[in-house]
C-alpha positions in Angstrom: 0.0 0.0 0.1 2.9 2.4 0.9 4.7 1.5 -2.4 1.5 2.2 -4.4 1.2 5.6 -2.5 4.7 6.4 -3.2 4.2 5.6 -7.0 1.2 7.9 -7.1 3.0 10.7 -5.6 5.7 10.5 -8.0 3.1 10.7 -10.8 1.4 13.6 -9.4 4.8 15.3 -9.1 5.8 14.6 -12.8 2.3 15.7 -14.0 2.5 19.0 -12.1 6.0 19.6 -13.1 5.1 19.1 -16.7 2.3 21.5 -16.4 4.7 24.1 -14.8 7.0 23.8 -17.8 4.4 24.2 -20.5 5.3 27.2 -22.7 3.7 30.5 -21.5 1.2 32.1 -24.0 2.4 35.6 -24.9 -0.2 38.2 -23.6 -2.4 39.7 -26.2 -2.9 43.4 -26.7 -6.6 43.0 -26.6 -9.1 40.4 -25.7 -12.7 40.4 -26.7 -14.8 38.0 -24.6 -18.2 36.8 -23.5 -19.7 37.6 -27.2 -21.4 35.6 -30.0 -18.3 35.3 -32.4 -19.6 34.2 -35.9 -16.2 33.3 -37.5 -17.3 32.8 -41.0 -14.6 30.2 -41.2 -15.0 27.1 -43.3 -17.3 25.4 -40.7 -19.1 28.7 -40.0 -18.4 28.1 -36.3 -19.4 30.0 -33.4 -16.9 31.2 -30.6 -16.9 33.3 -27.5 -13.7 35.1 -27.4 -10.9 36.5 -29.5 -7.5 37.6 -28.6 -5.6 40.2 -30.7 -1.7 40.7 -30.8 0.0 43.1 -33.1 -3.1 43.7 -35.4 -3.6 39.9 -35.9 -5.9 37.4 -34.5 -4.0 35.3 -31.9 -6.8 33.0 -30.4 -10.4 32.1 -31.3 -12.3 29.9 -28.9 -14.1 29.9 -25.6 -14.1 32.5 -22.8 -12.3 30.1 -20.5 -9.6 29.4 -23.2 -8.8 33.0 -23.7 -7.7 33.7 -20.1 -4.1 32.7 -20.7 -3.7 35.6 -23.3 -4.7 38.2 -20.5 -1.6 39.8 -19.2 -1.0 43.0 -17.1 -1.0 45.1 -20.1 -4.0 43.4 -22.1 -7.1 45.4 -22.6 -10.1 43.3 -21.9 -13.4 44.1 -23.6 -16.5 42.4 -22.2 -18.8 42.0 -25.3 -21.8 41.4 -23.2 -23.2 39.0 -25.5 -23.0 41.3 -28.4 -22.2 39.8 -31.9 -18.8 39.8 -33.3 -18.2 39.5 -37.1 -15.3 40.0 -39.5 -15.2 43.7 -40.8 -17.7 44.2 -43.7 -16.5 44.5 -47.3 -18.3 46.7 -49.7 -17.4 45.2 -53.1 -18.7 48.2 -55.2 -18.8 51.7 -53.5 -17.7 55.2 -54.7 -16.4 56.0 -51.1 -13.1 57.2 -52.3 -14.4 60.0 -54.3 -15.9 61.4 -51.1 -19.1 62.7 -49.9 -20.9 65.9 -50.8 -19.6 68.7 -48.8 -20.8 72.1 -47.7 -19.5 73.7 -50.8 -21.7 71.6 -53.0 -25.5 71.4 -53.6 -26.5 68.1 -51.9 -30.0 66.9 -53.2 -29.9 63.5 -51.6 -32.9 62.1 -49.8 -35.5 64.6 -51.2 -38.7 62.9 -52.2 -40.6 65.4 -54.1 -39.8 68.0 -56.8 -41.0 70.8 -54.4 -38.2 69.7 -52.0 -35.7 69.7 -54.5 -36.7 73.1 -55.7 -36.5 74.4 -52.2 -33.1 72.9 -51.7 -32.0 74.5 -55.1 -33.4 77.9 -53.8 -30.8 77.5 -50.8 -28.0 76.7 -53.1 -28.3 80.0 -54.8 -26.4 81.3 -51.8 -23.4 79.0 -52.3 -20.2 80.7 -53.3 -19.7 78.1 -56.2 -16.6 76.7 -57.8 -14.1 78.3 -60.2 -14.2 81.7 -62.0 -17.8 81.0 -63.3 -18.8 80.1 -59.8 -20.3 76.7 -60.9 -22.8 75.0 -58.8 -21.9 71.4 -58.6 -23.3 68.5 -56.6 -26.4 66.3 -56.9 -27.9 63.2 -55.6 -31.5 64.1 -56.8 -33.8 61.0 -57.0 -34.2 59.8 -60.6 -37.8 58.5 -60.0 -39.1 62.1 -59.5 -38.9 62.7 -63.3 -40.1 60.2 -66.1 -36.9 58.6 -67.5 -34.7 60.6 -65.1 -35.2 63.6 -67.3 -35.6 67.0 -65.4 -35.8 70.2 -67.3 -33.2 73.0 -67.5 -36.1 75.5 -66.9 -36.1 74.9 -63.1 -32.4 75.7 -62.9 -32.5 78.6 -65.5 -35.0 80.3 -63.3 -32.9 80.2 -60.2 -29.4 80.3 -61.8 -29.7 82.5 -65.0 -26.0 83.4 -65.2 -24.2 80.8 -63.3 -23.4 77.2 -64.7 -25.2 74.4 -62.9 -24.2 70.6 -63.1 -26.1 68.2 -60.8 -25.7 64.4 -60.8 -28.6 62.0 -60.3 -28.6 59.6 -57.4 -27.9 56.7 -60.0 -24.9 58.6 -61.3 -26.0 58.1 -64.9 -27.7 61.4 -65.5 -26.5 65.0 -65.3 -28.9 67.7 -64.9 -27.7 71.1 -66.2 -28.9 74.6 -67.1 -28.6 76.6 -70.3 -25.4 78.3 -69.1 -23.6 75.0 -68.4 -24.8 73.8 -72.0 -23.6 76.9 -73.6 -20.2 76.6 -71.9 -20.0 73.0 -73.1 -20.9 74.1 -76.6 -23.8 71.8 -76.7 -26.3 72.8 -79.4 -28.7 71.2 -81.9 -25.9 69.7 -84.0 -24.0 68.2 -81.2 -23.5 64.4 -81.0 -23.3 62.6 -77.8 -21.8 59.5 -79.1 -23.2 55.9 -79.2 -23.0 55.5 -75.5 -24.5 58.8 -74.5 -27.9 60.8 -74.8 -28.6 64.4 -75.0 -32.2 64.6 -74.2 -33.8 67.1 -76.5 -37.2 68.7 -77.1 -39.0 66.6 -80.0 -40.2 69.8 -81.5 -37.3 72.3 -81.2 -34.4 69.9 -81.1 -32.8 72.0 -78.3 -31.2 70.1 -75.3 -33.6 70.0 -72.3 -31.0 69.8 -69.7 -30.5 66.1 -69.1 -27.7 64.3 -70.3 -27.2 60.5 -69.9 -24.2 58.5 -69.5 -21.0 59.6 -71.6 -23.0 62.7 -72.7 -22.3 63.9 -69.1 -18.6 64.2 -70.0 -19.3 66.9 -72.5 -20.2 69.2 -69.5 -17.9 67.7 -66.9 -14.9 68.4 -69.1 -15.4 72.2 -68.3 -16.2 71.9 -64.7 -13.6 73.4 -62.2 -11.8 70.9 -60.1 -11.3 71.2 -56.3 -8.1 71.4 -54.3 -6.2 68.2 -53.1 -6.8 69.3 -49.4 -10.7 69.8 -50.2 -10.8 66.2 -51.9 -9.0 64.6 -49.0 -11.6 66.1 -46.6 -14.3 64.6 -48.4 -12.6 61.2 -48.3 -12.0 61.4 -44.6 -15.7 62.1 -44.1 -16.8 59.1 -45.9 -14.1 56.8 -44.3 -15.4 58.0 -40.9 -18.9 57.0 -42.1 -17.5 53.6 -43.3 -16.1 52.9 -39.7 -19.6 53.9 -38.2 -21.3 51.3 -40.4 -18.6 48.7 -39.8 -16.9 48.7 -43.2 -13.3 48.0 -43.2 -12.7 47.1 -46.8 -13.8 48.4 -50.2 -13.6 48.1 -53.8 -13.8 51.6 -55.6 -14.9 51.4 -59.1 -13.5 53.7 -61.6 -10.6 56.1 -60.5 -8.1 57.7 -62.8 -4.8 59.4 -61.9 -6.3 62.6 -60.9 -8.7 60.9 -58.6 -6.0 58.7 -57.1 -4.0 61.7 -56.1 -5.7 62.9 -53.0 -6.4 59.3 -51.8 -2.7 58.6 -51.9 -1.8 61.8 -50.2 -4.4 60.9 -47.4 -2.9 57.4 -47.1 0.7 58.6 -47.0 -0.2 60.8 -44.2 -1.3 57.8 -42.2 -4.9 58.9 -42.3 -6.6 56.1 -44.5 -7.8 53.1 -42.3 -9.3 50.9 -45.0 -8.3 48.1 -47.1 -9.1 49.2 -50.9 -8.9 47.8 -54.2 -9.2 50.4 -56.9 -10.6 49.5 -60.2 -8.7 51.8 -62.6 -10.5 53.6 -65.6 -9.3 56.4 -67.8 -12.7 58.0 -67.7 -13.0 57.6 -63.9 -16.3 56.5 -62.6 -18.3 58.2 -65.5 -20.2 55.7 -67.7 -19.2 55.2 -71.2 -16.7 53.4 -73.3 -12.9 53.9 -72.9 -10.2 53.3 -75.5 -6.7 51.9 -75.6 -5.6 54.6 -73.1 -6.5 51.9 -70.3 -3.1 50.3 -71.1 -1.3 53.6 -70.6 -3.1 53.7 -67.2 -2.3 50.3 -66.3 1.4 50.8 -67.2 1.6 53.4 -64.3 -0.3 51.4 -61.8 2.8 50.0 -59.6 3.5 53.5 -58.5 0.2 53.9 -56.9 0.2 50.6 -54.9 0.4 50.8 -51.2 0.2 48.1 -48.5 -3.6 48.7 -48.1 -4.3 50.0 -51.4 -4.3 47.6 -54.5 -4.7 48.8 -58.0 -4.8 45.6 -60.0 -8.2 46.0 -61.4 -10.0 47.6 -64.2 -13.6 49.0 -64.5 -15.5 48.5 -67.6 -19.1 49.9 -68.3 -21.0 47.7 -70.6 -24.2 49.6 -70.5 -26.1 52.5 -68.7 -29.3 52.0 -66.6 -32.7 50.8 -67.1 -34.4 53.8 -65.6 -33.1 56.0 -68.5 -33.5 53.5 -71.2 -29.6 53.0 -71.5 -29.5 49.5 -70.1 -28.7 46.7 -72.8 -31.7 44.3 -73.1 -32.3 41.1 -74.9 -36.0 42.1 -75.6 -37.1 45.7 -76.3 -38.1 48.2 -73.7 -41.9 48.8 -73.4 -41.4 52.2 -75.2 -40.4 50.8 -78.6 -38.6 54.0 -79.6 -35.8 52.8 -77.1 -35.2 49.6 -78.6 -32.8 47.2 -77.0 -30.8 50.0 -75.3 -27.2 50.8 -76.2 -24.2 48.5 -76.0 -20.9 50.5 -75.1 -18.8 47.9 -76.9 -19.2 45.4 -79.8 -18.6 41.9 -78.6 -15.4 41.6 -80.5 -14.0 44.7 -78.9 -15.1 43.7 -75.5 -13.5 40.2 -75.8 -10.3 41.8 -77.0 -10.1 44.1 -73.8 -11.1 41.5 -71.3 -8.7 39.0 -72.9 -5.8 41.5 -73.1 -6.4 42.7 -69.3 -6.8 39.1 -68.0 -3.5 38.2 -69.6 -1.8 41.0 -67.7 -3.1 39.4 -64.4 -5.6 42.0 -63.7 -9.1 41.6 -62.5 -11.9 43.2 -64.7 -14.8 44.6 -62.8 -17.9 45.1 -65.3 -20.8 47.4 -64.8 -23.7 45.2 -66.4 -27.3 46.2 -65.7 -29.6 44.7 -68.6 -29.5 40.9 -69.4 -27.8 41.6 -72.8 -24.9 43.4 -71.0 -24.6 40.6 -68.7 -24.5 38.0 -71.5 -21.9 40.1 -73.4 -19.8 40.3 -70.2 -20.0 36.6 -69.6 -19.1 35.8 -73.3 -16.2 38.1 -72.9 -14.9 36.3 -69.8 -15.3 33.0 -71.6 -13.4 34.4 -74.5 -10.5 35.4 -72.0 -10.6 31.8 -70.6 -10.3 30.4 -74.0 -7.4 32.7 -74.9 -5.5 32.5 -71.7 -6.5 29.5 -69.7 -7.8 29.4 -66.3 -6.5 32.4 -64.2 -6.9 33.6 -60.7 -7.9 37.2 -61.4 -11.2 36.9 -59.7 -13.3 39.0 -62.3 -16.7 40.1 -61.1 -19.8 41.7 -62.6 -21.7 44.4 -60.7 -25.3 45.3 -60.4 -26.7 42.3 -62.4 -30.2 43.7 -62.5 -31.4 41.2 -65.2 -30.0 37.9 -66.1 -31.3 35.3 -68.5 -32.1 31.8 -67.1 -29.6 30.3 -69.3 -26.8 32.7 -68.0 -27.4 31.9 -64.5 -24.9 28.9 -64.1 -22.2 30.6 -66.0 -21.1 32.8 -63.1 -20.1 29.6 -61.3 -18.6 27.9 -64.5 -16.6 31.0 -65.5 -15.7 31.8 -61.6 -17.2 35.3 -62.1 -18.6 37.0 -58.9 -21.9 38.5 -58.9 -21.7 41.8 -57.1 -25.3 42.7 -56.0 -26.5 46.0 -54.5 -29.2 44.1 -52.5 -30.6 47.4 -51.0 -32.3 47.7 -54.5 -33.9 44.5 -54.5 -37.3 45.5 -53.2 -40.1 47.4 -54.8 -39.0 50.9 -54.1 -40.2 54.0 -56.0 -37.6 53.6 -58.7 -38.7 50.0 -59.4 -42.4 51.0 -59.4 -42.4 54.3 -61.1 -39.5 53.9 -63.4 -38.6 50.2 -64.0 -42.2 48.9 -64.6 -43.0 51.6 -67.1 -39.8 50.8 -68.9 -39.6 46.9 -69.0 -43.1 45.9 -67.5 -43.9 44.2 -64.1 -42.7 40.7 -65.3 -39.2 41.6 -65.9 -39.0 44.1 -63.0 -40.1 41.3 -60.6 -37.1 39.2 -62.1 -34.6 41.8 -61.0 -31.4 41.0 -58.8 -31.7 37.2 -58.9 -29.8 36.5 -55.9 -31.0 33.1 -54.9 -30.9 31.9 -58.5 -27.3 32.8 -58.9 -26.4 31.5 -55.4 -28.3 28.1 -56.1 -26.5 27.7 -59.3 -23.1 27.7 -57.5 -22.2 31.4 -58.1 -20.5 33.8 -55.6 -22.5 36.6 -54.5 -20.7 40.0 -53.2 -22.4 42.5 -51.1 -22.3 46.2 -52.2 -23.8 49.4 -51.7 -23.0 51.7 -54.9 -22.6 54.5 -52.3 -23.3 57.4 -53.0 -26.2 56.2 -55.0 -27.8 54.6 -52.0 -26.8 54.1 -48.3 -23.7 52.2 -47.6 -25.2 50.6 -44.4 -24.6 46.8 -44.8 -27.2 46.0 -42.3 -29.9 47.5 -44.6 -28.7 45.7 -47.6 -28.5 42.3 -45.5 -32.0 42.6 -44.5 -33.2 43.3 -48.1 -31.4 40.4 -49.2 -33.2 38.3 -46.8 -36.7 39.7 -47.0 -37.0 41.4 -50.5 -39.1 44.1 -48.8 -38.9 47.7 -47.8 -36.4 47.7 -44.9 -37.6 51.2 -43.7 -41.4 50.3 -43.3 -41.0 46.4 -43.2 -44.1 46.7 -45.3 -45.5 46.6 -48.9 -44.9 44.2 -51.8 -42.0 41.7 -52.0 -39.8 41.8 -55.0 -40.0 37.9 -55.9 -40.0 35.9 -52.6 -38.1 33.0 -54.5 -34.9 35.2 -54.8 -34.7 35.5 -50.9 -31.6 34.3 -49.5 -30.7 33.3 -45.9 -28.7 35.5 -43.3 -25.6 33.3 -43.6 -25.4 33.7 -47.3 -25.8 37.6 -46.9 -23.1 37.6 -44.1 -20.9 35.7 -46.5 -21.5 38.2 -49.3 -20.3 41.1 -47.0 -17.2 39.1 -45.6 -15.4 36.2 -47.0 -16.8 36.6 -50.4 -15.9 40.2 -50.7 -12.3 39.4 -49.2 -12.1 36.6 -52.0 -12.8 39.1 -54.7 -10.3 41.5 -53.3 -7.8 38.5 -53.2 -7.4 39.0 -49.6 -9.4 35.9 -48.2 -6.3 34.4 -46.9 -5.7 37.5 -44.7 -9.1 38.7 -43.7 -12.9 38.2 -44.3 -13.0 35.5 -41.5 -12.2 35.3 -37.9 -9.3 32.9 -37.9 -6.0 32.8 -36.0 -3.2 34.6 -38.2 -5.8 36.9 -40.0 -5.8 40.5 -39.6 -8.0 41.8 -36.7 -10.6 43.8 -38.8 -13.7 43.3 -37.0 -17.1 44.7 -36.3 -19.2 44.4 -33.2 -23.1 44.6 -33.3 -25.4 45.3 -30.5 -27.6 42.2 -31.3 -27.0 38.8 -32.5 -28.5 38.9 -36.0 -29.4 35.2 -35.9 -31.6 35.6 -32.9 -33.9 38.5 -34.2 -36.6 38.8 -36.8 -35.3 39.3 -40.2 -37.1 42.5 -40.4 -35.2 43.8 -37.3 -31.7 43.4 -38.9 -31.4 46.9 -39.9 -32.5 48.0 -36.4 -29.1 46.7 -35.1 -26.2 48.8 -35.1 -22.6 48.9 -34.9 -21.0 49.5 -31.4 -17.3 49.1 -32.3 -15.3 48.9 -35.5 -11.6 47.4 -35.3 -9.2 48.0 -38.0 -5.5 46.5 -37.5 -6.6 45.5 -34.1 -7.3 49.1 -33.1 -10.7 50.8 -32.6 -11.6 53.2 -35.4 -15.1 53.6 -34.2 -16.8 53.3 -30.9 -20.5 54.1 -30.4 -20.8 56.4 -27.2 -24.5 56.9 -26.5 
C-alpha cells in the first residue's frame, strides 16, 4: 500500500512539473470575450472570445480558453453577448471619391420635386466653384422625373447666369442649365456618341438639360476641380462614415490618376484606415466606353500601390441603366422607340479588352445592368478563358439587374463574382415608377436574382454603390433576406423566390468580398493569423426577426487591431 502511494505521489509530481513547464502564452494586446463570435470560417463555427496581438488574431475560442492571453497590459473588452463579425467588405462603392460637402448642392434624400426646388433655392447662396462660380453636386432621386429627365427651366429660373451641373442619385444622368450647355458648346448639332444621350425637345431639337451616361462628359470636361486638400477632407468624411457602419474594406470602381492623387496623399499621411482595391479607368467613374488609353493607365499602376491599396483591377461599363433607357436588353423596352438599349462595346472589342487585361493578371470589374449586357460580359470572360486558360484574377460583374435563365450557371462555371446592391432588391419608388413603365412588371419582378445565382453555385458579393444609396450593410443584408422595404417592413415583395438566408448575406459582406479582393487568406473571417479587422453589433442577427436586422447597429469597428469607431451613446 505504501509503495503504491509513493508511486502515485511521483506521478502527481511529474504531471504538475510538466504543467509548470508548459510554454507560457504571450499576452495579447486586446481580448474580446463573452460574445457571440460568428467566425465565417469554413465550418461557419461560433466562438465566445478572440485575442488580438500586433494587429492579428492570436486566438479564437471559448471565454475560458482566452484567459491565458490576458496579461498585465492586456485590454479586456466584455462584449456582453454582443455579436462579433469580420469587418464588412463593400465590393462596389464610390467612397473614395468622397461625400458631398458644404460647398456643394446636396439633393440627396429629397422625395418630391418641391423639396428639390426648395433646396435649389438654398443653393443659390453657395459661393460656387471656379471663376464662373459653378454650382455642382447632386443626388436627386431619379424617379421624380420620367426616364430621369428633369428640365433645365427649373435651374435657369434660379441660376440665369451661373453654370449648374447636378448628378442624379444613380450617377447616370447630369442635370444642367442653359449656361452649362453654352459653356460646353452643346447645340442642336452636337453628337453625344453611341454610348450617351442628349435629351432633346422633340419639336425644337434643343437640349432640355438632361444628359445621360457619356454625354455627361461634355459638361464635366469644363467643370472646375477642387483642391487636393478639399478632396482629402471629403474622403476622410466618408471613411469615418464607413467605420461607423462597420466597413473595413472596399472596392472603389473607376478611378483615374487625378482621383487617385488625393487618396494617396491621405494614405501616405497615415489617415486612411481601410483596405481598398481600386478599379482603374481612364474615364474614372463616369459611364461610357474607354479606349486603348486604359493600357497607358495600367502601365503606371505600380507607382500607386500601397500596403492597403491595391490597383490591380479595371472598371468597364457595358451599358447604362434601365431607368433612363440605357440598359442593354435582350428584349425591347416597353417604349419601342428605345429598342434594346445601347451597347458600349461590340462583342469583338469587349472580348479583346477583357482577354488582354486578363492576360496581364489584372481583375476585370464590369458594370452590367441589362440581361444583354450581362450575357456580353459573360461571353467576354469565356473568350478570355479560351485565350488565356484558367487564371486567378477573380473577375466580377456589378449590379446584375437582369439575367437570362440560361446565363445563371455561367457565373459559377467561369468563376465570375456577382456583385449585387441588395438594398435595391425590393419594390421601391424607382422600381415601381421607372422600371415597371420601362420593362413591364414581369421583368421588374425578375430583377436581382440573388438566390438563382447562389443556387447555381455562383459567388455573391455585397455592395452599396454608395453614394447612389446608403452604405449601411445591415440595410442591404435585411433586404437580401426579406426582399421588402427595410424602412417600413411593409409593402410588396420583389420575388420571394429570390430571398437568401442570413448566413449567405453575411458571407457576401465578409469572406466573399475578401475573396474578390484577393485577400481571403488575410481577412474576411475570424481565424488565427488573419488581420484583426472586426465589427461588433449590439444584437445577434441570428436571434432576431429578419425585419429587425437593420435596427441593429455597430457599437465598435476595429481595424488592424485598433478601434477606429466606438458608439458612445
